[in-house]
N, C-alpha and C positions, 0 to 999 in steps of 0.2 A: 973452594967449591963454589961454582957459579950459582947465582940466585936463580931459583925456579921462575920461569916466565909467568907473569901474572895473566890470568885470563882476561881477555878483552871484553869490555862491556858490550853486550849484545844490543845492537840497535833495533828499535822496533821495526817489525816487518811491514813493508808497505802493503797496503790493502787497496784493492780496486775501489775507486770512488763509487759510492752507491748512496743516493739521497735517502734521508731518513723518513721523509713524509710519504704517506700512502698516495697522495695526489701526484707528487712528482714522479714516483715510481710508476704509477699507472700511465702517466703521459709518456714517459720514456719507453716503457714496454710496448705501448700501442704503436708508437712511431717505429720502433724496431721491428715489430711483427709485420706491419704494413710494408716496410722497406724490404724485409725478407721475402714477403710474398711477391713484391715487384721484382726482386732479384731472381726468384725462381722462374718467373714468367719471362725474363729477359732472353735466355738462350733460344726458346722456340720462336720468339718474335724476331730476333735477329736472323735466325735460320730462314724463316719465311720471307724476310726482306731480301736476303741474298738470293734465295731461290727465284723470287719474282724478278729481281734485277737481271739475273742471268737469262731467265726465260724471255724477258723483254728483248735482250740482245739477240737471242736465237730467232725470235719472231721477226725482228727487223732484218736480220740477215736472210731469213727465208723469203721475205718479201723482195729483198734485193736480188735474189736469184731468179725471180720471175722476169727480170729485164733480159736475162740471157736466153729465155725461151723465145723471145721475138727477134733476137739478133740473128743475122745471117750465120748459118752453121753453128748457132749457139755460142758464138765467140764475140766478146765485147772488146773494145779497145782498152789499152792500159789506163788511159785517162779516165774512162767511164768506170772501169773496175775500181780505181782508187777512190772515185767519188762515191760509188755504192758502198764500198767498205767503210769509208769515213762516215757516211750517213748512218750506217748500221752500228758503228762503234766497234767493229771487229777487224781482224787482219786476214783471216783465212776462213773460207766457207767450203765445206765438202758435203756431198749427199751420196748416200748409198742406196741403190735401187737394184732389186733382184740379185743381191749378193755382190754387186759391182760398185765400188766406191769411186766417185768422180769429184775432182777438185773443180768447183764452179768458179769461185773468186779467189784470187791468190794475191797476197800482199808481199811485203819484203821478207827476206829470210829471217828465221828466228835464231837469236843468239844462243838460247838454251831450250831444253825441252820443257814444254808446259806441264803443269799438274792437271790431272783429270778430275772432272766433276760430271758424273752421269746422272742426269735428271730423270732417267727412266725408272731406275730402281735404286733408291738410297736407303741404307740402313739407318735406323733412328740415331745411333751413336754418331755416325759420320755426318748425318744431317745437322745434328745439334752442334757438333764441334767445328763445322765448316766455317762459320763466321769468325771464330776465334783464330783459326788457322790463317784466314785472310788478314785479320788485323795484326796478328803477331808475326806474319811472314815477312820476308825481306822485300826490298824494293826491286822494281823492274821485272817482276815475275809475270808470266803469261798463264792463262787458264784455258784449258781445252774443255768445252762443254758439249755433251752429247744429249740430244733430246728427241722426242717424237715429233715429226713434222705435222703441220696443220693445214698448210695451203698447197702443198705438193704431195704427190703420191710417191713415197719412198720408204725405205726401211727405217732410216734415221737421218737426222741432219747434225752436222758437226761444225762447230765454229771455234776459232781461237781468238782470244781477246786479251788485252792487257788488264791486270786487276788493280791498277793504280787508281782509276776512277771509282771502282767498286770499293776499294779500301777507304777512299776519301768520303764517299757518300755513306758508307757503313759507319765510319767514325762520327760523322755528323748526326746520323740517326741514333747512335748510342748516346751521344750528348743530349739530344732531345728527349730520349727515353728516360735518362737519368733525371733530367729536370722534371719530367712528368711524374716519375716515381717519387721524387722528393716532395713535389707539391702535393700529390695525393697522400703521401705518408703524413705530412704535416696537417693537411686538412682533415683526413680521417682520424688521425691521432687527436686533433683538437676536438672534433665532434664526439668521438668516443669518450675522451676525457671529460668533456662538459656533461655528457649524458650520465656516465658512471659516477662522476663527482656529485651530481645532483641526486641520483637515486641511491647511491651506496656510500660514497665517501663522507658526504656531509652528515647523513644520519649516523654513521659510525663515529664520526667526530663528536657529534652531540652525545652519543652514548658514552664515549670515552671521557668527555669532560664531566659528565654526570658522575661517572665512577670515581674520577679523581677528586671531585669536590666532596662526594660522599665519604671517600676514604679520609680526606682532610678533616671533615666535620660531619659525622653521621647525624647529628641533631639538626643540621641545616635543612629545613624543608624545601628550600629553593634548589637544593641539589637533586631533588627527585626528578627522574626522567618522566616526561609526559608521553604516554603511548600515543602514537600518531594514528592508530587504527588501521595500519597496513596489515595485509594478510600474508605477506611473504615472510622470509626468515628474519628480516630486519624488524618487522612488526612483532614477531614472536619474541625476538631478543629484547625489545623494549618492554613487553609485558612481563617477561621472566625477570628482567632486571628490576622493574618496579616492584614485583612481588618479593624478590629477594631483599630489596632495600627495606620494605615494610617489615618482613620477618626479622631482619637484623635489628631494626629499631625496637621491635617488641622484645627481642632477646636482650638487647642492651638495657632496656628499661627494667626487665626482670633482674638483670645483673645488678643494676643500680639499687633496686629494692633489696636484693640480698645483701649488698654492701651496707646499706642503711640499717638493715636488720641486724647484721653482725656488729655494727657500732652500738646499736641500742642494747643488744644482748651483752656486749662487753661492759657497758655501764651498769647494768642491773645485776650482772652475774655475781659480783662481790656481795651486794646487799642480799641477794637471794640465798646465797650460801650461808650467810649469817642467820637469816631467818630459819633456814632448815636446821642449822645447828641448835638454835634455841628450841625448835620443836623436838629435836632428839633429846635434849636435856629434860624437857617436860615429859617425854615418854619414859625416860629412865626414872623420873620421880613417880610416875604413875605405876611403874613396875613394882615399887615398894608397897603399894596399896594391896590389901588382901581381898578386895571386892572381886567375886568370881566373874562378873560381867566384864569388869575392866581387864582382868587377866585373859579372858577369852578374846577380846577385841584387840589387845595390845600387840600380839604377833603380827596381825594384819597391818596395824599402824606402823610398826617398825619396818616391815617389808616395803611399804609405800614410801616411807621416809628414806630408806636406803636407795631405792630406785630414783627418787627425786634428787638426792645428793649426787648420785652417779650421773644423771642427766645434766645437772647443773655444771658438773665438772667437765663434761664432754661437749657442752653446747657450743663452745667456740670452735671446736674441731668440726662440728656439723656446719657451722657458718662458713667454713672453708670447704664445704662439700666433701668432707671426709668422715667416714664411719670406722669405728674400731673393727678389726677383723674378728669374726665370731669364734668363740671357743666352744666348739660343738661337743656334745656328750649325749648319751642315751638317757632320755627323760620320759616320764609318763606324761601323756598329752592331756588327760582329763583334768588334773589339778591346774594346768596352765589355762585351760579353757575356763574353768570355774573362777580362777583369780582374775583373769582378763574380763570376764563378764561382770564381776563385782566392781572393778575399776571403771568399766564403761557404763556403770549404772543401769545394767539390765536387771529388771525385777519383775515378779509376777504381776504387780499392780499396773505396770505400763507396757514395757516391751519384754517379752519372756525369752529366756535363753533355753533352748532345747539341745542338749548334748547327746549325740548318738555314738559317742566315743566310749568303748568299754574301758573300765578302770585299769585293765592290764595293758592296754595298747601303748606302745612307745614310739618315739620318733628320735631322729638324730639332729639336734639343733642346739644353738646357744640359748639357755633358758631365758635370760633377760631380753634378748632380741626377739625371740619367738613371742614372749609376752607383749612386747611393744607392737608387733605385727597384729596379733589378735585383738589387742585393745583398739588399734586404729580401725580395724575392720568392724568390730562390734559398735564402736562409737559412731562411725559413719552410717551404719545401718539404723541405729536407734534414732539419730538426728533426722535421717530421711523419712522414717516412719512417723516421727512426731510432727513433721511439717504437714502431714495429711490431716486436715481438720475434720473431714467428713468420713472417717473410717468406720466401717460396719463390723469388721472383725478385729480382734486384738492383734497387736504387732508381735512378730515372732522372728527370732534369729536361730538358725539351726546349724549345727556343726557335725560333720561326719568325716571319717578317716577311711581311706582305702589304700592298698599297696599293690604295686605292679612294677615289674622290671626293676627291682631294687630302688624304687622311688615311693616316697610317702606323699599321698595326695590328700590334702585337707580342704574340704569343700565347706564354705561358709555361705549360706543362703538366707534370704529374708523375704518377707511378703510385703515389701515396701512398694513405692510407686515406680520403681525402675529408674534407669538413667537415660536422659535424652541423647539423641544422636550428636548434638553439638557438644555435650559434655563428654561423650565417649571419645571424641577426637583428641582431647588433651587430658584424659582422665588421670594419667600418672605423671603429668608435668607440674612442677611446683608453681604455685600461685595461679594455676590455670584450670586445674581439674575439679574444683569444687562446684557442686551444683547448688549450694546454698548461697544466698546473697551476702552473708557475713562470713563465709568460709574462706580460709587462707589457701586451701588446696594443697596442703603439705602432708596430710595423713597418708593417703595412698602412695604418694611419691616416696615417703620415708619407708613405708611397708615394703614396697617393691625393691627399693635399694637394699634393704636388709635381707630380703629373700634372695636377691642375686648375689649378695656377699656369701651366702651359704652354698652357692652353686646351683640354686634353684630359680624359681620365678613366681611372680604373682600376676595372674591374668583374670580378665573378666570373661567368664565362661558363657553366661547368658544374662539377658536383662529384658524386661518388658513390664506391662501393667501388673503382672502377677508377682513381680519381684526381681531380684538380681542374685546371681550366683558367682562368687569369686573362688578361684582355685589356687591354692598355695602348694607348689611342688617343692619338696625337699629331698635331696639325695639320701639314699639309704633307707632300708626297711627293717628296723631291729626286731619287729614282731611283738609278741606279748611277753609280759614279765616272766611267766612260768617257763616259756621256751628259753629265754635267756639264762635263767637259773639252771635249767637242765644242761645247757651247753657248758656253763661254767663248771658244773659238778663233774662233767666228763673230762 
């Protein structure tokens, strides 16, 4: 059995050479476009040259016929006829008057029939193709030209002339035209190249170098592109690139801070969990006491310790911008509001919590994550109110719940100073949204992330000197506890 033929290695396909630089491409394209424009103008220019050359021969022959008008019986000698024909550059001259054609000057007999060019009425296609027919035609041809007379009264004048001289002069004229087109193409290409290179290519090269240097080292401030102040597209591109580089530097700085925060949290996480474990042991010992006040406060302490341990265990995951998926269930909202208010240190002595949520109203959410959302909202409101040193009315945080379209809407409002326009632009961005000088700007970012994990959202509904209103949207509207029990009984 013969061996199967091995497939031949495919050689790389040859590609048309095309320079990579924008400047070189621009120069080549400009020269090609100008040369193409010259090539398009070449046929009509050559046609006009040939037409004028033939018309000059006709006028010279027409003037030569005037010598026959003064000759006896309008007949000239053979010698004089040859001289007139040679001076006009033709071999035969005929004139038609009142429908009668008359041979005025006659030369030697023609070896073959001449081709006709009627200058009285030429179609555009034949007029444009005539010079190329002359150049590409054979040698020794004769041309028969018919034109309107100018110096004599006749229907038309007709001459026969050899086209060898016409072909020679037409070829020389083509050569001169090609040289002119080449010179104009190079000159125009060079001027256009220099102009566009100065106004477009060089600024784009500066922008490209800035982008490359910024990509290599974003922290290199010398890589920043300096806007030139131009009002065209290049100027706008410089401004947008400078703005984008600034925003990327800010984002990279925030990322570096997050990385540093993650490293710091990783170092203290172990010690923090040990401390919380010691606190849990102490709470278990307190549970053995029979003091009624201790027993009343102990469940709250245990819940706080459990949440702290859970947060300490998941803090590294948060440092990686990851939150655990919520485990949603139907829960009563009023206890969550009360517990979050206590943890946020809302009290009648300072900032009061007013809950308009009925005791039986329920929502669909993860209990721990909803608690964190409410604590962040309450704490931010309390801290904003406490920053007002000259308040005349007590601080107040109010919570209300409404349902619509299978959605639970929790409104948290306060009578604080409101949020400035500058702070509103980055309100939910980490390390950027805090309105306090010592704030980290993480509370609202965490709260919104948790809300979006539920399939809902946290938004700023209103703000001003009278206070701010945040709206927490959660999917699902379980209704009141009694209604749920009735549905389950059915």
